[in-house]
C-alpha positions in Angstrom: 2.9 33.9 41.0 3.7 31.7 38.1 1.0 30.8 35.9 -0.5 27.3 36.0 -1.2 25.5 32.6 -4.7 25.4 33.1 -7.0 24.1 30.2 -8.0 27.6 29.6 -4.4 29.3 29.3 -3.6 26.3 26.9 -6.2 27.1 24.6 -5.4 30.5 24.7 -1.8 29.7 24.2 -2.3 27.5 21.5 -5.2 29.9 20.0 -2.0 32.5 19.1 0.0 29.8 17.3 -2.8 30.0 14.8 -4.0 33.5 15.0 -5.4 33.9 11.2 -7.3 30.3 11.3 -9.1 31.4 14.4 -9.7 35.0 13.6 -13.6 35.6 12.5 -14.3 36.4 8.8 -17.0 38.0 6.9 -18.5 36.7 3.4 -20.9 39.4 2.4 -22.9 40.5 5.4 -22.4 37.1 6.7 -20.1 36.7 10.2 -17.9 33.5 10.0 -16.3 32.5 13.4 -12.9 31.4 11.8 -11.1 31.1 8.5 -11.8 27.3 8.1 -14.3 26.1 5.3 -15.5 22.7 5.0 -16.1 22.5 1.0 -17.8 20.5 -1.2 -18.3 16.8 -1.5 -20.5 14.3 -2.3 -21.6 11.6 -0.5 -24.6 9.6 -1.2 -26.0 10.3 2.5 -29.0 11.7 1.5 -32.4 10.4 0.8 -33.4 8.1 -2.1 -35.8 11.1 -3.2 -32.9 13.6 -2.6 -34.2 14.6 1.0 -31.4 15.6 3.7 -31.5 12.3 5.5 -31.3 11.7 9.3 -27.5 10.5 8.5 -26.5 13.4 6.1 -28.0 15.9 8.5 -25.7 14.1 11.4 -22.9 13.8 9.2 -22.6 17.5 8.6 -23.4 18.5 12.4 -20.4 16.4 13.0 -18.2 18.6 10.8 -19.7 21.6 12.9 -19.2 20.5 15.6 -15.5 19.9 15.0 -15.3 23.5 14.3 -15.5 24.3 10.7 -16.9 28.2 10.1 -18.9 27.6 7.1 -19.9 24.5 5.4 -20.7 24.0 1.8 -23.1 21.2 0.9 -22.1 18.4 -1.4 -23.1 19.0 -5.0 -27.0 19.6 -4.7 -29.1 18.6 -8.2 -31.2 21.6 -9.3 -32.1 19.8 -12.6 -34.1 15.9 -12.0 -34.4 15.4 -15.9 -30.7 15.6 -16.7 -28.9 17.2 -13.6 -28.3 13.6 -11.8 -24.6 13.7 -10.7 -24.9 10.9 -7.8 -27.3 8.5 -7.0 -29.2 9.3 -3.5 -27.8 13.0 -3.8 -29.2 16.1 -2.2 -31.7 17.6 -4.2 -33.2 21.4 -4.2 -35.8 20.7 -7.1 -39.1 21.0 -5.3 -40.3 22.3 -2.2 -40.7 19.1 -0.3 -37.4 19.0 0.2 -37.7 22.4 2.5 -38.8 20.6 5.8 -35.6 18.7 5.7 -33.1 21.4 4.6 -34.8 23.0 7.3 -33.4 20.5 10.0 -29.9 20.8 8.2 -29.5 24.3 8.9 -30.9 24.1 12.4 -28.4 20.9 13.4 -25.5 22.8 11.7 -26.8 26.5 13.0 -26.5 24.9 16.8 -22.5 25.1 16.6 -22.6 28.8 15.3 -21.2 27.6 11.8 -22.7 28.6 8.7 -24.1 26.2 5.8 -24.5 27.3 1.8 -25.8 25.1 -0.6 -24.0 24.3 -3.6 -25.8 24.1 -6.5 -24.8 21.9 -9.5 -25.4 20.6 -12.7 -23.1 17.8 -13.9 -23.7 18.7 -17.8 -22.1 16.0 -19.8 -19.9 14.8 -17.0 -22.3 12.3 -16.1 -23.7 8.7 -17.6 -26.7 8.6 -19.3 -27.5 5.9 -16.7 -28.0 7.8 -14.2 -30.0 9.7 -16.3 -32.3 6.4 -17.1 -31.2 6.2 -20.2 -31.7 9.2 -21.4 -29.1 11.0 -23.7 -26.3 13.6 -21.6 -26.4 17.1 -22.0 -24.0 20.5 -22.1 -23.3 23.5 -24.1 -22.4 21.8 -27.1 -21.9 18.5 -28.7 -18.4 17.8 -27.3 -17.9 14.7 -25.5 -16.1 14.4 -21.8 -13.4 12.0 -22.6 -13.7 10.4 -19.4 -17.5 10.1 -19.3 -17.2 8.7 -23.4 -20.7 9.8 -24.2 -21.8 12.8 -26.8 -23.9 15.0 -25.5 -26.4 16.7 -27.2 -26.7 20.4 -26.8 -28.6 22.2 -25.0 -31.8 24.5 -26.9 -31.6 28.1 -26.1 -34.6 27.6 -24.8 -33.8 25.0 -22.3 -30.5 27.1 -21.5 -33.4 29.9 -20.1 -35.1 27.0 -18.1 -32.5 25.8 -16.6 -31.0 29.7 -15.3 -34.5 29.4 -13.7 -33.9 26.1 -12.4 -30.7 27.3 -10.1 -32.8 30.2 -9.5 -35.6 28.3 -7.5 -32.6 26.1 -5.9 -31.8 29.3 -4.2 -34.8 30.2 -3.5 -35.6 26.9 -1.8 -32.2 27.0 -0.1 -33.0 30.7 1.3 -36.6 29.3 2.5 -35.0 26.7 4.4 -33.0 29.0 6.4 -29.6 28.2 4.8 -27.1 31.0 4.6 -25.9 31.4 1.1 -25.7 29.3 -2.0 -22.7 28.3 -4.1 -22.9 28.3 -8.0 -20.4 25.3 -9.0 -18.8 26.9 -11.8 -16.0 24.1 -11.9 -14.3 20.9 -12.8 -15.9 21.0 -16.5 -19.7 21.1 -15.2 -22.6 22.3 -17.5 -21.8 26.2 -15.9 -18.1 25.4 -16.5 -18.7 24.1 -19.8 -20.9 27.4 -20.6 -17.4 29.7 -20.1 -15.0 27.5 -21.6 -14.5 28.0 -25.6 -13.5 24.3 -25.6 -17.3 23.0 -24.8 -18.9 26.1 -25.7 -19.5 26.5 -29.8 -22.6 27.2 -29.8 -23.9 30.1 -32.5 -26.6 31.4 -30.4 -26.8 34.2 -27.5 -25.2 31.9 -25.3 -22.1 31.2 -27.3 -19.7 32.9 -29.6 -17.4 35.8 -27.3 -16.4 36.5 -24.0 -20.1 38.2 -22.6 -21.6 35.7 -24.1 -20.3 32.4 -23.0 -20.5 34.5 -19.7 -24.9 34.9 -20.0 -25.5 31.6 -18.8 -24.2 32.1 -15.0 -24.7 35.5 -15.3 -28.5 35.6 -15.9 -28.1 32.6 -12.4 -26.7 35.2 -10.7 -28.7 37.8 -11.7 -31.4 35.8 -11.2 -31.0 34.6 -7.5 -30.1 38.2 -6.7 -33.7 39.4 -8.0 -35.3 36.3 -6.5 -33.5 36.2 -2.9 -32.5 40.2 -2.2 -29.2 41.6 -2.7 -27.7 40.8 0.3 -28.3 36.7 0.3 -24.6 35.5 -0.2 -23.3 34.1 -3.8 -20.3 32.2 -4.0 -19.3 30.9 -7.4 -16.8 27.9 -7.5 -14.4 28.4 -10.4 -11.0 26.9 -11.6 -7.9 28.5 -11.6 -6.9 26.6 -14.4 -8.3 23.4 -16.1 -4.6 21.8 -16.5 -5.6 20.7 -20.1 -4.0 22.1 -23.3 -7.3 23.1 -24.4 -8.8 24.3 -21.6 -9.4 27.8 -19.7 -6.1 29.0 -18.8 -5.0 30.7 -15.4 -5.2 34.2 -17.2 -8.7 33.3 -18.8 -9.9 32.3 -15.2 -8.5 35.3 -13.8 -10.3 37.3 -16.4 -13.5 35.2 -15.1 -13.0 36.0 -11.6 -12.9 39.4 -11.9 -16.3 39.4 -13.9 -18.3 37.8 -11.9 -17.0 40.3 -9.4 -18.3 43.1 -11.3 -21.7 40.9 -11.0 -21.6 41.3 -7.1 -21.3 37.9 -6.1 -19.9 37.3 -2.4 -16.9 35.7 -2.8 -15.1 32.9 -4.8 -13.8 29.5 -4.1 -10.8 28.7 -6.4 -9.9 25.2 -7.1 -9.0 23.6 -10.6 -8.9 20.7 -13.0 -11.6 19.1 -14.7 -12.6 15.2 -15.4 -10.3 14.9 -18.4 -7.5 16.5 -16.0 -7.6 13.5 -13.9 -6.0 13.9 -10.4 -6.0 17.5 -10.4 -9.3 17.9 -9.0 -9.0 15.5 -5.9 -5.4 14.9 -5.6 -3.8 11.9 -4.5 -0.8 11.7 -2.0 1.5 12.1 -3.8 0.6 16.0 -4.2 2.5 18.2 -2.4 -0.1 20.2 0.6 -0.2 23.9 -1.6 0.9 22.4 -4.8 -1.6 25.1 -6.8 -1.6 27.6 -4.5 -0.9 30.1 -7.1 -3.7 30.3 -8.6 -5.6 31.4 -5.5 -3.2 33.7 -4.6 -3.1 35.5 -8.4 -7.3 35.3 -8.4 -6.9 36.9 -4.5 -4.8 39.6 -6.4 -7.1 40.4 -9.1 -10.0 41.0 -7.0 -11.8 42.3 -3.5 -14.0 40.1 -2.6 -13.2 37.4 -0.4 -11.3 34.4 -1.7 -12.2 30.7 -0.2 -9.4 27.9 -1.9 -9.0 24.5 -1.5 -4.5 23.4 -1.4 -4.5 19.9 -0.1 -4.2 20.8 2.9 -3.3 18.2 5.9 -1.7 20.2 8.7 -3.4 23.4 10.6 -0.3 25.1 10.3 0.1 25.1 6.8 -3.4 26.3 6.4 -2.2 29.0 8.8 0.7 29.8 6.3 -1.4 30.5 3.6 -3.8 33.0 5.2 -0.7 35.0 6.0 1.2 34.7 2.7 -2.2 36.0 1.4 -3.2 32.9 -0.8 -6.7 33.2 0.4 -8.8 34.9 2.6 -10.6 31.6 3.9 -8.7 27.8 4.0 -10.9 25.3 2.1 -10.7 21.9 4.3 -12.2 18.8 2.2 -11.3 15.3 2.9 -9.9 16.3 6.1 -13.1 17.1 7.6 -13.7 13.2 6.3 -11.0 11.9 8.1 -11.2 14.1 10.8 -14.7 15.9 11.8 -12.8 17.5 14.9 -9.8 18.9 12.5 -10.7 22.5 13.5 -11.3 21.7 17.0 -8.2 19.4 17.5 -6.6 22.5 15.9 -7.8 24.8 18.1 -6.9 23.1 21.0 -3.4 22.7 20.0 -3.9 18.5 19.3 -2.7 18.7 15.7 -0.5 15.3 16.7 -4.6 14.0 17.4 -5.9 14.7 14.0 -6.4 11.9 12.1 -4.9 13.4 8.5 -6.2 12.0 5.3 -4.2 9.8 3.7 -4.9 10.6 0.1 -5.5 6.8 -0.9 -8.7 8.1 -3.0 -10.7 5.1 -1.1 -13.8 7.7 -0.8 -14.0 8.2 -4.3 -13.3 4.4 -5.4 -16.4 3.5 -3.3 -18.6 6.5 -4.3 -18.0 5.0 -7.6 -19.1 1.9 -7.5 -22.5 3.9 -6.0 -22.1 3.7 -2.9 -22.2 6.1 -0.1 -18.4 7.4 0.8 -15.9 5.8 2.9 -12.6 6.9 4.7 -9.7 4.4 5.2 -9.0 6.1 8.5 -12.8 6.9 9.5 -14.9 4.0 10.5 -17.6 6.0 11.3 -17.9 7.8 8.1 -21.4 8.6 6.9 -22.4 6.0 10.3 -22.1 8.8 12.5 -25.7 8.5 13.9 -25.8 4.7 14.3 -22.7 4.1 15.4 -21.2 7.4 16.7 -19.7 7.5 20.7 -23.3 8.8 21.5 -24.6 5.1 20.3 -21.5 3.4 22.4 -23.1 0.8 25.2 -21.1 2.2 28.1 -21.0 -1.4 29.8 -17.6 -2.4 30.1 -17.4 -1.8 34.3 -13.7 -2.1 34.3 -13.8 -5.5 33.1 -10.2 -6.3 31.1 -10.2 -7.2 27.6 -6.6 -8.0 26.1 -6.2 -6.4 22.8 -3.3 -9.0 20.8 -1.3 -6.1 18.2 -0.9 -2.8 18.3 -1.6 -2.4 14.3 -4.4 -0.5 13.0 -6.9 -3.1 14.2 -5.6 -3.3 17.4 -5.2 0.7 17.9 -8.9 1.0 16.6 -10.7 -1.5 18.6 -8.8 -0.4 21.8 -9.8 2.9 21.6 -13.7 1.9 21.1 -13.7 -0.7 24.4 -12.2 2.2 26.5 -14.9 4.4 25.3 -17.6 1.7 26.4 -15.7 2.1 30.1 -13.7 -1.5 29.6 -10.3 -1.9 30.6 -8.1 -3.1 27.4 -4.8 -4.2 27.6 -2.9 -3.9 24.4 0.1 -5.7 23.8 2.8 -5.5 21.4 5.8 -7.8 20.5 7.9 -4.6 19.0 8.8 -1.8 20.7 6.3 0.9 18.7 2.9 0.9 18.0 1.7 0.7 14.3 1.9 -2.9 13.0 2.1 -3.2 9.2 1.4 0.4 8.6 5.5 0.7 9.8 6.3 -0.7 6.4 3.2 1.0 4.7 4.9 4.2 5.7 8.4 3.4 4.0 7.2 3.7 0.2 7.5 7.2 -1.6 4.9 9.6 -0.9 3.2 7.3 2.2 4.1 10.1 5.2 1.0 10.6 6.0 0.7 7.2 7.5 3.4 7.5 10.0 1.2 10.8 11.3 -2.1 8.4 11.0 0.1 6.3 13.8 0.8 8.8 15.8 -2.9 10.2 15.5 -4.0 6.6 16.9 -1.4 6.6 19.5 -2.4 9.8 20.7 -5.9 9.0 21.2 -4.7 5.7 23.1 -3.0 8.1 25.3 -5.8 10.4 26.0 -7.9 7.4 26.8 -5.3 6.5 29.6 -5.1 2.8 27.5 -2.4 0.5 29.2 -0.2 -0.4 26.3 2.7 -3.1 26.7 5.6 -2.7 24.2 7.7 -5.3 23.8 5.3 -7.9 24.9 4.3 -11.0 23.0 1.3 -11.9 24.1 0.4 -15.3 25.5 -3.0 -17.1 26.4 -1.5 -17.5 30.0 -0.1 -13.3 30.2 -3.6 -12.5 28.9 -5.5 -14.8 31.9 -3.0 -13.6 34.2 -4.4 -10.0 33.9 -8.3 -11.1 34.1 -8.9 -10.7 30.8 -12.6 -11.7 30.2 -12.2 -11.5 25.9 -9.5 -11.3 23.9 -9.2 -9.0 20.6 -6.5 -10.8 18.3 -5.2 -8.5 15.6 -1.6 -9.9 15.5 -1.1 -9.4 11.8 -1.3 -12.2 9.3 1.9 -14.2 7.7 3.0 -13.5 4.1 2.1 -16.0 2.2 4.7 -18.1 0.4 4.0 -20.2 -2.6 5.4 -24.1 -2.3 7.8 -23.6 -5.7 10.8 -24.9 -6.6 13.9 -22.6 -4.5 11.2 -20.1 -3.1 13.5 -20.6 -0.7 15.8 -17.9 -2.2 13.0 -15.5 -2.3 12.2 -12.6 0.6 9.5 -10.8 1.1 8.0 -7.3 0.6 8.0 -7.2 4.5 12.0 -8.0 4.8 12.5 -5.4 2.2 10.2 -2.8 3.5 11.6 -3.4 7.3 15.1 -3.2 6.4 16.0 -6.7 7.3 17.1 -6.9 3.2 19.4 -4.2 1.2 19.3 -4.2 -2.4 21.0 -2.0 -4.7 22.2 -2.4 -8.2 20.1 -5.6 -8.7 17.7 -7.1 -11.1 14.7 -7.8 -9.1 11.5 -9.4 -9.4 8.4 -8.5 -7.8 6.0 -11.3 -7.5 2.5 -9.5 -7.3 1.2 -6.1 -8.7 -1.3 -5.7 -6.2 -0.4 -2.5 -4.1 1.8 -3.9 -1.7 3.7 -5.3 -5.2 3.5 -1.9 -6.6 4.8 0.3 -3.6 7.8 -2.0 -2.8 8.7 -1.6 -6.4 8.4 2.3 -6.7 10.5 1.8 -2.9 13.3 -0.4 -4.8 13.6 1.3 -8.2 15.5 4.3 -7.6 18.6 2.0 -6.8 18.0 -1.0 -8.9 16.5 -3.1 -11.8 12.5 -3.8 -11.1 10.0 -6.1 -12.8 6.7 -6.6 -11.8 5.3 -10.0 -12.3 1.5 -10.1 -11.9 -0.5 -13.3 -13.2 -3.4 -11.1 -13.8 -3.9 -8.8 -17.1 -3.8 -5.8 -15.3 -2.2 -4.5 -11.8 -3.4 -2.3 -9.0 -7.0 -3.0 -9.7 -7.7 -1.9 -6.3 -6.1 1.0 -6.5 -8.7 4.5 -7.5 -7.9 5.0 -11.1 -5.9 8.2 -10.8 -3.3 6.7 -7.9 -3.0 3.7 -10.4 -2.1 5.9 -13.4 0.0 8.0 -11.1 2.1 5.3 -9.6 2.5 3.0 -12.8 3.6 6.6 -14.7 6.2 6.9 -11.7 7.2 3.1 -12.3 7.7 3.7 -15.8 10.0 7.0 -15.2 12.5 4.8 -12.8 12.5 1.9 -15.8 10.4 -0.6 -14.0 8.5 -3.3 -16.4 5.3 -4.7 -15.4 4.9 -8.0 -16.8 1.1 -8.9 -16.4 -0.5 -12.6 -17.3 2.7 -14.2 -16.0 2.6 -16.8 -13.0 6.0 -17.8 -10.9 6.8 -21.2 -11.5 10.2 -21.5 -9.5 13.2 -19.3 -8.5 16.7 -20.2 -9.9 19.9 -19.2 -9.4 20.1 -15.8 -11.9 16.4 -15.9 -13.1 13.0 -17.1 -12.6 11.1 -19.7 -14.4 7.3 -18.2 -15.0 4.3 -19.4 -16.6 2.4 -17.2 -19.8 -1.0 -17.6 -17.7 -3.2 -17.0 -21.3 -1.1 -20.3 -23.0 0.7 -22.1 -20.1 3.9 -21.1 -22.1 6.8 -21.4 -20.5 8.9 -18.4 -20.2 11.8 -16.9 -18.1 13.8 -13.4 -17.0 16.9 -13.1 -15.3 17.1 -11.8 -12.0 19.2 -11.6 -8.6 16.7 -11.3 -6.4 12.8 -12.4 -5.4 10.5 -10.6 -4.0 7.3 -11.6 -2.7 4.1 -9.5 -2.7 1.6 -12.2 -2.7 -0.1 -10.4 0.6 -1.3 -12.2 4.1 -3.0 -15.1 5.6 -4.3 -15.0 8.9 -2.1 -16.6 11.4 -4.7 -19.9 12.8 -2.1 -21.5 14.8 -1.9 -18.2 17.0 -6.0 -17.9 16.7 -6.3 -21.3 17.9 -4.2 -21.0 21.0 -6.2 -18.3 22.3 -9.7 -20.2 21.5 -8.6 -23.1 23.2 -8.2 -20.7 26.5 -10.8 -18.2 26.3 -14.7 -18.2 24.8 -14.7 -14.6 23.6 -12.0 -14.3 20.8 -12.4 -11.6 18.4 -10.3 -12.1 15.4 -9.9 -8.4 13.8 -7.4 -7.0 10.9 -5.4 -9.6 8.8 -6.1 -12.2 11.7 -9.5 -12.4 10.4 -9.0 -11.8 6.9 -5.8 -10.4 4.7 -7.0 -6.9 3.6 -6.3 -3.1 3.9 -5.5 -0.5 6.6 -9.2 0.6 5.8 -10.7 -3.5 6.5 -8.5 -3.7 9.9 -10.0 -0.5 10.9 -13.7 -0.6 10.0 -13.9 -4.8 11.1 -11.9 -3.5 15.0 -14.5 -0.7 15.5 -17.5 -2.5 14.6 -16.6 -6.1 16.3 -15.6 -4.0 19.3 -18.8 -1.9 19.0 -21.3 -5.1 19.9 -18.3 -6.9 21.9 -20.7 -8.5 25.1 -23.5 -6.1 23.7 
């Protein structure tokens, strides 16, 4: 009898696709249900007193439910005086933190997931404003170029006292039922500052030769082992390389790894880079999966304890390949779990295409640098699971029909939420495919993950049985015919075209990315130095000579610093010229006329083609037509305000969440 493709057999079959990933593993005496580790990321979700808030507990619980075998907490403060890394940072400095840490451990353990608390001190990699104006500290008076503030060197007595603060953090973690701790000794933070001869220029017992530079972390480890017992797991996060001309090399990092193993720690968590090496710590989209895998592989070859490693992992199949290759014993998934808390669960079910993968836009860090809790472009629920999660959705749709006009990121997100609430969304898309403006955003180099985002949203709509009408332009009449009780208008905006002489000679970035206009061997002027302008310039610069014109004094200002820097470097390498402080006045044959914004002086440059990348504006005429026909018309995405993919998805989720509440 032929075996039916039941749910059980499907899971069995797909499990075999990733046998390494879903194999049980051990760290010390601790057994983990799989090889997936959610590694540490600062969130800003803790309470202002440093306790585990309801929000952060729910955040971690969702990732445990989503398939992580081990969760390593965000950087956890062990020193309230000089150790503040972020606002609303999880803390383990006082016994008052134990009760909420207990709740955190219980919430994660409910899903058979283990949790480590990552003990952290930033050293010279934090601004004094976070310390209420106190001078920052370090191993020596070496300035972090990124922070730009001179630290004072901790005294010998202060270093000994700091050891005890790390030990106390571990004791509080164990008392709360946390399964282990991780000492953050990477990324240029305080412990790392003692390890590296670049930042450790001390002449006391904590500086000098290799063993003296290791003394600080040695005393921390030995103190934790004495206080918490020899079987309490200790992980150490280390760099595989600092990627600077003066920092720790690969060989030195291997030496440190072997030394730490000799101290009896349970595992190593391999990362790389410092604040001064920038994007190597947290990589934007232009970094390929596994670009640094050799670092972990070389360390693993030199130690016998388990190795966890982050490797810019996006896909379960790639994670499996790292385990097969022997790069590491456990794979570290960080931002992947921000983008999709069910990363592991979907991988186990063979639903790889349904995973909303991190697109490497760095929006999470851009927001965090503003002092706000982190946010995610592709996941509007991040950090808001407690208040906006599916358990909070009002299931009052009762099968009522809602028209969703436009199949871009906003329209697809709104349709999904409406379907989960019990409405019957009917999605109209005038083109032959879903995706909207994302079908253009994925055309420049390094943007292929946006294509996969479209696929993930499509998979969600299929799973929810949302009716999709492609090649169908919605009209108020068509929406009336299906009996819609309301309309979500997500049809996109119109490119901004300024009323300037000769502007009809110009084309839009949309025309170029859509392939309506093909340019080769041309002198191209891209007007607008925002995200679209810069990415369109990169798309064109391989086969053309490109100049970007921006009226402001800087370009790419809405991008995270590392993303902007790398993009501008690539443009420069391809011969692109950036002209800031210039505004377009007129388009003529063979040239454009400009105005210098600071002086109003005239200027001009020779060009064969002008490409406008000035953003989009809402289509008010379309909105008015629907508003005349329906009482409930909800404007989302660019139909509301021109913005980013994140803006579109977040507005769509929130408005669908409260629709007919």
